PyMOL Python script that loads the backbone (N, CA, C, O; Angstrom):
from pymol import cmd

cmd.read_pdbstr("""\
ATOM      1  N   MET A   1     -33.835  63.504  35.479  1.00  0.00           N
ATOM      2  CA  MET A   1     -34.885  62.946  34.647  1.00  0.00           C
ATOM      3  C   MET A   1     -34.842  61.423  34.769  1.00  0.00           C
ATOM      4  O   MET A   1     -33.784  60.815  34.605  1.00  0.00           O
ATOM      5  N   SER A   2     -35.953  60.828  35.046  1.00  0.00           N
ATOM      6  CA  SER A   2     -36.007  59.377  35.152  1.00  0.00           C
ATOM      7  C   SER A   2     -36.938  58.813  34.082  1.00  0.00           C
ATOM      8  O   SER A   2     -37.862  59.479  33.615  1.00  0.00           O
ATOM      9  N   LEU A   3     -36.669  57.587  33.718  1.00  0.00           N
ATOM     10  CA  LEU A   3     -37.477  56.927  32.709  1.00  0.00           C
ATOM     11  C   LEU A   3     -38.645  56.212  33.363  1.00  0.00           C
ATOM     12  O   LEU A   3     -38.494  55.581  34.409  1.00  0.00           O
ATOM     13  N   GLY A   4     -39.795  56.314  32.747  1.00  0.00           N
ATOM     14  CA  GLY A   4     -40.957  55.590  33.226  1.00  0.00           C
ATOM     15  C   GLY A   4     -40.977  54.196  32.618  1.00  0.00           C
ATOM     16  O   GLY A   4     -40.144  53.864  31.775  1.00  0.00           O
ATOM     17  N   ILE A   5     -41.924  53.393  33.045  1.00  0.00           N
ATOM     18  CA  ILE A   5     -42.027  52.020  32.564  1.00  0.00           C
ATOM     19  C   ILE A   5     -42.330  51.994  31.070  1.00  0.00           C
ATOM     20  O   ILE A   5     -41.852  51.112  30.356  1.00  0.00           O
ATOM     21  N   THR A   6     -43.115  52.947  30.595  1.00  0.00           N
ATOM     22  CA  THR A   6     -43.460  52.993  29.166  1.00  0.00           C
ATOM     23  C   THR A   6     -42.221  53.238  28.324  1.00  0.00           C
ATOM     24  O   THR A   6     -42.034  52.584  27.298  1.00  0.00           O
ATOM     25  N   GLU A   7     -41.375  54.165  28.737  1.00  0.00           N
ATOM     26  CA  GLU A   7     -40.161  54.460  27.983  1.00  0.00           C
ATOM     27  C   GLU A   7     -39.209  53.272  27.973  1.00  0.00           C
ATOM     28  O   GLU A   7     -38.588  52.981  26.951  1.00  0.00           O
ATOM     29  N   ILE A   8     -39.091  52.588  29.099  1.00  0.00           N
ATOM     30  CA  ILE A   8     -38.210  51.422  29.183  1.00  0.00           C
ATOM     31  C   ILE A   8     -38.694  50.317  28.250  1.00  0.00           C
ATOM     32  O   ILE A   8     -37.897  49.704  27.539  1.00  0.00           O
ATOM     33  N   ILE A   9     -40.015  50.063  28.256  1.00  0.00           N
ATOM     34  CA  ILE A   9     -40.574  49.032  27.367  1.00  0.00           C
ATOM     35  C   ILE A   9     -40.343  49.413  25.914  1.00  0.00           C
ATOM     36  O   ILE A   9     -39.984  48.556  25.107  1.00  0.00           O
ATOM     37  N   LEU A  10     -40.538  50.660  25.568  1.00  0.00           N
ATOM     38  CA  LEU A  10     -40.321  51.119  24.196  1.00  0.00           C
ATOM     39  C   LEU A  10     -38.860  50.937  23.784  1.00  0.00           C
ATOM     40  O   LEU A  10     -38.584  50.498  22.668  1.00  0.00           O
ATOM     41  N   ILE A  11     -37.939  51.264  24.656  1.00  0.00           N
ATOM     42  CA  ILE A  11     -36.511  51.087  24.367  1.00  0.00           C
ATOM     43  C   ILE A  11     -36.186  49.610  24.167  1.00  0.00           C
ATOM     44  O   ILE A  11     -35.451  49.261  23.243  1.00  0.00           O
ATOM     45  N   LEU A  12     -36.722  48.741  25.016  1.00  0.00           N
ATOM     46  CA  LEU A  12     -36.480  47.301  24.878  1.00  0.00           C
ATOM     47  C   LEU A  12     -37.037  46.762  23.567  1.00  0.00           C
ATOM     48  O   LEU A  12     -36.393  45.934  22.923  1.00  0.00           O
ATOM     49  N   VAL A  13     -38.217  47.215  23.160  1.00  0.00           N
ATOM     50  CA  VAL A  13     -38.803  46.774  21.886  1.00  0.00           C
ATOM     51  C   VAL A  13     -37.918  47.207  20.726  1.00  0.00           C
ATOM     52  O   VAL A  13     -37.674  46.421  19.810  1.00  0.00           O
ATOM     53  N   VAL A  14     -37.439  48.435  20.753  1.00  0.00           N
ATOM     54  CA  VAL A  14     -36.567  48.929  19.675  1.00  0.00           C
ATOM     55  C   VAL A  14     -35.274  48.117  19.635  1.00  0.00           C
ATOM     56  O   VAL A  14     -34.803  47.766  18.553  1.00  0.00           O
ATOM     57  N   ILE A  15     -34.700  47.817  20.782  1.00  0.00           N
ATOM     58  CA  ILE A  15     -33.470  47.026  20.828  1.00  0.00           C
ATOM     59  C   ILE A  15     -33.703  45.637  20.249  1.00  0.00           C
ATOM     60  O   ILE A  15     -32.883  45.140  19.476  1.00  0.00           O
ATOM     61  N   ILE A  16     -34.810  45.012  20.615  1.00  0.00           N
ATOM     62  CA  ILE A  16     -35.115  43.679  20.083  1.00  0.00           C
ATOM     63  C   ILE A  16     -35.302  43.734  18.567  1.00  0.00           C
ATOM     64  O   ILE A  16     -34.841  42.843  17.853  1.00  0.00           O
ATOM     65  N   LEU A  17     -35.964  44.759  18.082  1.00  0.00           N
ATOM     66  CA  LEU A  17     -36.170  44.889  16.633  1.00  0.00           C
ATOM     67  C   LEU A  17     -34.848  45.132  15.900  1.00  0.00           C
ATOM     68  O   LEU A  17     -34.635  44.596  14.812  1.00  0.00           O
ATOM     69  N   LEU A  18     -33.976  45.924  16.481  1.00  0.00           N
ATOM     70  CA  LEU A  18     -32.715  46.250  15.813  1.00  0.00           C
ATOM     71  C   LEU A  18     -31.724  45.086  15.837  1.00  0.00           C
ATOM     72  O   LEU A  18     -31.096  44.785  14.822  1.00  0.00           O
ATOM     73  N   PHE A  19     -31.588  44.447  16.966  1.00  0.00           N
ATOM     74  CA  PHE A  19     -30.535  43.445  17.125  1.00  0.00           C
ATOM     75  C   PHE A  19     -31.032  42.005  17.079  1.00  0.00           C
ATOM     76  O   PHE A  19     -30.238  41.097  16.835  1.00  0.00           O
ATOM     77  N   GLY A  20     -32.283  41.777  17.299  1.00  0.00           N
ATOM     78  CA  GLY A  20     -32.803  40.419  17.322  1.00  0.00           C
ATOM     79  C   GLY A  20     -32.607  39.793  18.691  1.00  0.00           C
ATOM     80  O   GLY A  20     -31.719  40.194  19.445  1.00  0.00           O
ATOM     81  N   GLY A  21     -33.426  38.823  19.006  1.00  0.00           N
ATOM     82  CA  GLY A  21     -33.405  38.201  20.321  1.00  0.00           C
ATOM     83  C   GLY A  21     -32.136  37.423  20.612  1.00  0.00           C
ATOM     84  O   GLY A  21     -31.730  37.309  21.769  1.00  0.00           O
ATOM     85  N   LYS A  22     -31.499  36.881  19.568  1.00  0.00           N
ATOM     86  CA  LYS A  22     -30.307  36.052  19.782  1.00  0.00           C
ATOM     87  C   LYS A  22     -29.067  36.888  20.090  1.00  0.00           C
ATOM     88  O   LYS A  22     -28.156  36.411  20.767  1.00  0.00           O
ATOM     89  N   ARG A  23     -29.020  38.108  19.610  1.00  0.00           N
ATOM     90  CA  ARG A  23     -27.838  38.947  19.818  1.00  0.00           C
ATOM     91  C   ARG A  23     -27.834  39.675  21.151  1.00  0.00           C
ATOM     92  O   ARG A  23     -26.778  40.121  21.601  1.00  0.00           O
ATOM     93  N   ILE A  24     -28.966  39.805  21.780  1.00  0.00           N
ATOM     94  CA  ILE A  24     -29.061  40.567  23.028  1.00  0.00           C
ATOM     95  C   ILE A  24     -28.174  39.980  24.131  1.00  0.00           C
ATOM     96  O   ILE A  24     -27.495  40.751  24.809  1.00  0.00           O
ATOM     97  N   PRO A  25     -28.140  38.653  24.350  1.00  0.00           N
ATOM     98  CA  PRO A  25     -27.226  38.130  25.378  1.00  0.00           C
ATOM     99  C   PRO A  25     -25.761  38.423  25.057  1.00  0.00           C
ATOM    100  O   PRO A  25     -24.975  38.696  25.965  1.00  0.00           O
ATOM    101  N   GLU A  26     -25.387  38.370  23.785  1.00  0.00           N
ATOM    102  CA  GLU A  26     -24.001  38.694  23.402  1.00  0.00           C
ATOM    103  C   GLU A  26     -23.679  40.138  23.732  1.00  0.00           C
ATOM    104  O   GLU A  26     -22.609  40.445  24.257  1.00  0.00           O
ATOM    105  N   ILE A  27     -24.609  41.015  23.421  1.00  0.00           N
ATOM    106  CA  ILE A  27     -24.402  42.444  23.696  1.00  0.00           C
ATOM    107  C   ILE A  27     -24.322  42.681  25.203  1.00  0.00           C
ATOM    108  O   ILE A  27     -23.491  43.460  25.669  1.00  0.00           O
ATOM    109  N   ALA A  28     -25.188  42.006  25.963  1.00  0.00           N
ATOM    110  CA  ALA A  28     -25.173  42.165  27.420  1.00  0.00           C
ATOM    111  C   ALA A  28     -23.846  41.679  28.005  1.00  0.00           C
ATOM    112  O   ALA A  28     -23.294  42.320  28.899  1.00  0.00           O
ATOM    113  N   ARG A  29     -23.325  40.538  27.503  1.00  0.00           N
ATOM    114  CA  ARG A  29     -22.027  40.040  27.985  1.00  0.00           C
ATOM    115  C   ARG A  29     -20.916  41.032  27.656  1.00  0.00           C
ATOM    116  O   ARG A  29     -20.049  41.301  28.486  1.00  0.00           O
ATOM    117  N   ALA A  30     -20.948  41.571  26.444  1.00  0.00           N
ATOM    118  CA  ALA A  30     -19.916  42.531  26.049  1.00  0.00           C
ATOM    119  C   ALA A  30     -19.976  43.777  26.929  1.00  0.00           C
ATOM    120  O   ALA A  30     -18.940  44.305  27.333  1.00  0.00           O
ATOM    121  N   LEU A  31     -21.186  44.244  27.225  1.00  0.00           N
ATOM    122  CA  LEU A  31     -21.319  45.413  28.103  1.00  0.00           C
ATOM    123  C   LEU A  31     -20.846  45.088  29.521  1.00  0.00           C
ATOM    124  O   LEU A  31     -20.246  45.933  30.184  1.00  0.00           O
ATOM    125  N   GLY A  32     -21.113  43.880  29.980  1.00  0.00           N
ATOM    126  CA  GLY A  32     -20.646  43.464  31.302  1.00  0.00           C
ATOM    127  C   GLY A  32     -19.130  43.422  31.372  1.00  0.00           C
ATOM    128  O   GLY A  32     -18.537  43.887  32.345  1.00  0.00           O
ATOM    129  N   ARG A  33     -18.498  42.864  30.338  1.00  0.00           N
ATOM    130  CA  ARG A  33     -17.027  42.819  30.300  1.00  0.00           C
ATOM    131  C   ARG A  33     -16.440  44.225  30.255  1.00  0.00           C
ATOM    132  O   ARG A  33     -15.463  44.525  30.941  1.00  0.00           O
ATOM    133  N   ALA A  34     -17.051  45.084  29.435  1.00  0.00           N
ATOM    134  CA  ALA A  34     -16.561  46.461  29.333  1.00  0.00           C
ATOM    135  C   ALA A  34     -16.681  47.176  30.670  1.00  0.00           C
ATOM    136  O   ALA A  34     -15.780  47.915  31.067  1.00  0.00           O
ATOM    137  N   SER A  35     -17.780  46.961  31.356  1.00  0.00           N
ATOM    138  CA  SER A  35     -17.980  47.576  32.666  1.00  0.00           C
ATOM    139  C   SER A  35     -16.936  47.071  33.658  1.00  0.00           C
ATOM    140  O   SER A  35     -16.381  47.853  34.430  1.00  0.00           O
ATOM    141  N   TYR A  36     -16.665  45.763  33.639  1.00  0.00           N
ATOM    142  CA  TYR A  36     -15.662  45.172  34.523  1.00  0.00           C
ATOM    143  C   TYR A  36     -14.278  45.756  34.239  1.00  0.00           C
ATOM    144  O   TYR A  36     -13.558  46.131  35.165  1.00  0.00           O
ATOM    145  N   GLU A  37     -13.910  45.833  32.968  1.00  0.00           N
ATOM    146  CA  GLU A  37     -12.601  46.381  32.609  1.00  0.00           C
ATOM    147  C   GLU A  37     -12.482  47.846  33.009  1.00  0.00           C
ATOM    148  O   GLU A  37     -11.425  48.285  33.463  1.00  0.00           O
ATOM    149  N   TYR A  38     -13.560  48.601  32.841  1.00  0.00           N
ATOM    150  CA  TYR A  38     -13.558  50.008  33.236  1.00  0.00           C
ATOM    151  C   TYR A  38     -13.323  50.142  34.742  1.00  0.00           C
ATOM    152  O   TYR A  38     -12.501  50.946  35.182  1.00  0.00           O
ATOM    153  N   LYS A  39     -14.055  49.347  35.526  1.00  0.00           N
ATOM    154  CA  LYS A  39     -13.897  49.418  36.981  1.00  0.00           C
ATOM    155  C   LYS A  39     -12.498  48.997  37.405  1.00  0.00           C
ATOM    156  O   LYS A  39     -11.912  49.593  38.309  1.00  0.00           O
ATOM    157  N   LYS A  40     -11.962  47.967  36.749  1.00  0.00           N
ATOM    158  CA  LYS A  40     -10.618  47.499  37.078  1.00  0.00           C
ATOM    159  C   LYS A  40      -9.583  48.582  36.769  1.00  0.00           C
ATOM    160  O   LYS A  40      -8.696  48.845  37.581  1.00  0.00           O
ATOM    161  N   ALA A  41      -9.694  49.205  35.606  1.00  0.00           N
ATOM    162  CA  ALA A  41      -8.759  50.269  35.236  1.00  0.00           C
ATOM    163  C   ALA A  41      -8.895  51.462  36.177  1.00  0.00           C
ATOM    164  O   ALA A  41      -7.902  52.090  36.544  1.00  0.00           O
ATOM    165  N   LYS A  42     -10.132  51.770  36.563  1.00  0.00           N
ATOM    166  CA  LYS A  42     -10.360  52.882  37.491  1.00  0.00           C
ATOM    167  C   LYS A  42      -9.695  52.605  38.836  1.00  0.00           C
ATOM    168  O   LYS A  42      -9.098  53.500  39.434  1.00  0.00           O
ATOM    169  N   ASP A  43      -9.800  51.365  39.310  1.00  0.00           N
ATOM    170  CA  ASP A  43      -9.179  51.000  40.583  1.00  0.00           C
ATOM    171  C   ASP A  43      -7.656  51.081  40.507  1.00  0.00           C
ATOM    172  O   ASP A  43      -7.010  51.537  41.451  1.00  0.00           O
ATOM    173  N   VAL A  44      -7.079  50.641  39.388  1.00  0.00           N
ATOM    174  CA  VAL A  44      -5.624  50.704  39.210  1.00  0.00           C
ATOM    175  C   VAL A  44      -5.154  52.156  39.224  1.00  0.00           C
ATOM    176  O   VAL A  44      -4.170  52.492  39.884  1.00  0.00           O
ATOM    177  N   ILE A  45      -5.858  53.005  38.499  1.00  0.00           N
ATOM    178  CA  ILE A  45      -5.483  54.427  38.452  1.00  0.00           C
ATOM    179  C   ILE A  45      -5.627  55.055  39.837  1.00  0.00           C
ATOM    180  O   ILE A  45      -4.782  55.847  40.255  1.00  0.00           O
ATOM    181  N   LYS A  46      -6.694  54.703  40.544  1.00  0.00           N
ATOM    182  CA  LYS A  46      -6.900  55.244  41.888  1.00  0.00           C
ATOM    183  C   LYS A  46      -5.774  54.814  42.820  1.00  0.00           C
ATOM    184  O   LYS A  46      -5.281  55.613  43.617  1.00  0.00           O
ATOM    185  N   LYS A  47      -5.366  53.540  42.719  1.00  0.00           N
ATOM    186  CA  LYS A  47      -4.295  53.025  43.561  1.00  0.00           C
ATOM    187  C   LYS A  47      -2.969  53.722  43.244  1.00  0.00           C
ATOM    188  O   LYS A  47      -2.245  54.122  44.156  1.00  0.00           O
ATOM    189  N   GLU A  48      -2.651  53.867  41.956  1.00  0.00           N
ATOM    190  CA  GLU A  48      -1.408  54.533  41.563  1.00  0.00           C
ATOM    191  C   GLU A  48      -1.396  55.989  42.001  1.00  0.00           C
ATOM    192  O   GLU A  48      -0.361  56.507  42.421  1.00  0.00           O
ATOM    193  N   THR A  49      -2.539  56.645  41.904  1.00  0.00           N
ATOM    194  CA  THR A  49      -2.635  58.041  42.337  1.00  0.00           C
ATOM    195  C   THR A  49      -2.402  58.155  43.835  1.00  0.00           C
ATOM    196  O   THR A  49      -1.703  59.057  44.298  1.00  0.00           O
ATOM    197  N   GLU A  50      -2.991  57.234  44.587  1.00  0.00           N
ATOM    198  CA  GLU A  50      -2.815  57.239  46.044  1.00  0.00           C
ATOM    199  C   GLU A  50      -1.352  56.993  46.420  1.00  0.00           C
ATOM    200  O   GLU A  50      -0.828  57.643  47.324  1.00  0.00           O
ATOM    201  N   GLU A  51      -0.691  56.053  45.730  1.00  0.00           N
ATOM    202  CA  GLU A  51       0.722  55.779  46.001  1.00  0.00           C
ATOM    203  C   GLU A  51       1.583  57.000  45.687  1.00  0.00           C
ATOM    204  O   GLU A  51       2.483  57.342  46.453  1.00  0.00           O
ATOM    205  N   LEU A  52       1.306  57.650  44.569  1.00  0.00           N
ATOM    206  CA  LEU A  52       2.065  58.846  44.198  1.00  0.00           C
ATOM    207  C   LEU A  52       1.851  59.957  45.220  1.00  0.00           C
ATOM    208  O   LEU A  52       2.791  60.662  45.590  1.00  0.00           O
ATOM    209  N   LYS A  53       0.605  60.107  45.675  1.00  0.00           N
ATOM    210  CA  LYS A  53       0.291  61.123  46.685  1.00  0.00           C
ATOM    211  C   LYS A  53       1.070  60.845  47.968  1.00  0.00           C
ATOM    212  O   LYS A  53       1.619  61.764  48.576  1.00  0.00           O
ATOM    213  N   ASN A  54       1.118  59.570  48.381  1.00  0.00           N
ATOM    214  CA  ASN A  54       1.855  59.208  49.597  1.00  0.00           C
ATOM    215  C   ASN A  54       3.352  59.462  49.438  1.00  0.00           C
ATOM    216  O   ASN A  54       4.001  59.934  50.372  1.00  0.00           O
ATOM    217  N   GLU A  55       3.908  59.153  48.262  1.00  0.00           N
ATOM    218  CA  GLU A  55       5.330  59.411  48.011  1.00  0.00           C
ATOM    219  C   GLU A  55       5.633  60.905  48.090  1.00  0.00           C
ATOM    220  O   GLU A  55       6.656  61.305  48.646  1.00  0.00           O
ATOM    221  N   ILE A  56       4.757  61.717  47.543  1.00  0.00           N
ATOM    222  CA  ILE A  56       4.970  63.172  47.580  1.00  0.00           C
ATOM    223  C   ILE A  56       4.903  63.677  49.015  1.00  0.00           C
ATOM    224  O   ILE A  56       5.722  64.500  49.423  1.00  0.00           O
ATOM    225  N   GLU A  57       3.930  63.188  49.782  1.00  0.00           N
ATOM    226  CA  GLU A  57       3.811  63.611  51.177  1.00  0.00           C
ATOM    227  C   GLU A  57       5.030  63.188  51.981  1.00  0.00           C
ATOM    228  O   GLU A  57       5.511  63.955  52.815  1.00  0.00           O
ATOM    229  N   ASP A  58       5.542  61.973  51.747  1.00  0.00           N
ATOM    230  CA  ASP A  58       6.733  61.508  52.447  1.00  0.00           C
ATOM    231  C   ASP A  58       7.946  62.364  52.088  1.00  0.00           C
ATOM    232  O   ASP A  58       8.763  62.686  52.951  1.00  0.00           O
ATOM    233  N   ALA A  59       8.058  62.728  50.819  1.00  0.00           N
ATOM    234  CA  ALA A  59       9.185  63.540  50.377  1.00  0.00           C
ATOM    235  C   ALA A  59       9.128  64.934  51.009  1.00  0.00           C
ATOM    236  O   ALA A  59      10.166  65.525  51.306  1.00  0.00           O
ATOM    237  N   GLN A  60       7.926  65.452  51.212  1.00  0.00           N
ATOM    238  CA  GLN A  60       7.786  66.772  51.814  1.00  0.00           C
ATOM    239  C   GLN A  60       8.085  66.725  53.312  1.00  0.00           C
ATOM    240  O   GLN A  60       8.604  67.690  53.873  1.00  0.00           O
ATOM    241  N   GLU A  61       7.764  65.622  53.952  1.00  0.00           N
ATOM    242  CA  GLU A  61       8.014  65.501  55.384  1.00  0.00           C
ATOM    243  C   GLU A  61       9.488  65.292  55.698  1.00  0.00           C
ATOM    244  O   GLU A  61       9.978  65.759  56.726  1.00  0.00           O
ATOM    245  N   LYS A  62      10.200  64.589  54.816  1.00  0.00           N
ATOM    246  CA  LYS A  62      11.609  64.278  55.042  1.00  0.00           C
ATOM    247  C   LYS A  62      12.448  64.741  53.857  1.00  0.00           C
ATOM    248  O   LYS A  62      12.927  63.924  53.071  1.00  0.00           O
ATOM    249  N   PRO A  63      12.621  66.042  53.732  1.00  0.00           N
ATOM    250  CA  PRO A  63      13.427  66.499  52.597  1.00  0.00           C
ATOM    251  C   PRO A  63      14.890  66.078  52.767  1.00  0.00           C
ATOM    252  O   PRO A  63      15.469  66.197  53.847  1.00  0.00           O
ATOM    253  N   GLU A  64      15.452  65.597  51.701  1.00  0.00           N
ATOM    254  CA  GLU A  64      16.852  65.180  51.739  1.00  0.00           C
ATOM    255  C   GLU A  64      17.743  66.420  51.653  1.00  0.00           C
ATOM    256  O   GLU A  64      17.377  67.439  51.066  1.00  0.00           O
ATOM    257  N   GLU A  65      18.909  66.297  52.250  1.00  0.00           N
ATOM    258  CA  GLU A  65      19.840  67.423  52.195  1.00  0.00           C
ATOM    259  C   GLU A  65      20.329  67.605  50.766  1.00  0.00           C
ATOM    260  O   GLU A  65      20.463  66.646  50.005  1.00  0.00           O
ATOM    261  N   TYR A  66      20.584  68.825  50.433  1.00  0.00           N
ATOM    262  CA  TYR A  66      21.087  69.112  49.089  1.00  0.00           C
ATOM    263  C   TYR A  66      22.534  68.702  49.027  1.00  0.00           C
ATOM    264  O   TYR A  66      23.363  69.178  49.803  1.00  0.00           O
ATOM    265  N   LYS A  67      22.836  67.817  48.102  1.00  0.00           N
ATOM    266  CA  LYS A  67      24.203  67.341  47.928  1.00  0.00           C
ATOM    267  C   LYS A  67      24.645  67.691  46.504  1.00  0.00           C
ATOM    268  O   LYS A  67      24.197  67.071  45.540  1.00  0.00           O
ATOM    269  N   PRO A  68      25.520  68.680  46.380  1.00  0.00           N
ATOM    270  CA  PRO A  68      25.972  69.019  45.025  1.00  0.00           C
ATOM    271  C   PRO A  68      26.792  67.861  44.442  1.00  0.00           C
ATOM    272  O   PRO A  68      27.589  67.221  45.128  1.00  0.00           O
ATOM    273  N   GLN A  69      26.570  67.632  43.195  1.00  0.00           N
ATOM    274  CA  GLN A  69      27.300  66.564  42.519  1.00  0.00           C
ATOM    275  C   GLN A  69      28.700  67.042  42.164  1.00  0.00           C
ATOM    276  O   GLN A  69      28.926  68.229  41.927  1.00  0.00           O
ATOM    277  N   ASP A  70      29.643  66.092  42.132  1.00  0.00           N
ATOM    278  CA  ASP A  70      31.006  66.436  41.737  1.00  0.00           C
ATOM    279  C   ASP A  70      31.019  66.833  40.282  1.00  0.00           C
ATOM    280  O   ASP A  70      30.416  66.187  39.425  1.00  0.00           O
ATOM    281  N   VAL A  71      31.720  67.906  40.031  1.00  0.00           N
ATOM    282  CA  VAL A  71      31.793  68.385  38.643  1.00  0.00           C
ATOM    283  C   VAL A  71      33.113  68.024  38.036  1.00  0.00           C
ATOM    284  O   VAL A  71      33.365  68.341  36.873  1.00  0.00           O
TER     285      VAL A  71
END
""", "prot")
cmd.dss("prot")
cmd.show_as("cartoon", "prot")
cmd.util.cbc("prot")
cmd.orient("prot")
């Protein structure tokens, strides 16, 4: 489902009425920061997942010999 130009204009009018013209830039900046933080966190999680995957693959390729510990 996509929004037409009429729906977008109606949404913008409602936003202006609810928040006022002066608050809209503040809200846009906050949404931009939130989006940036989300993308940054997503990249960190993706990187950590990839590193963990590589460690698991390396461990499977080169299994260490079983060494019983001294009791």
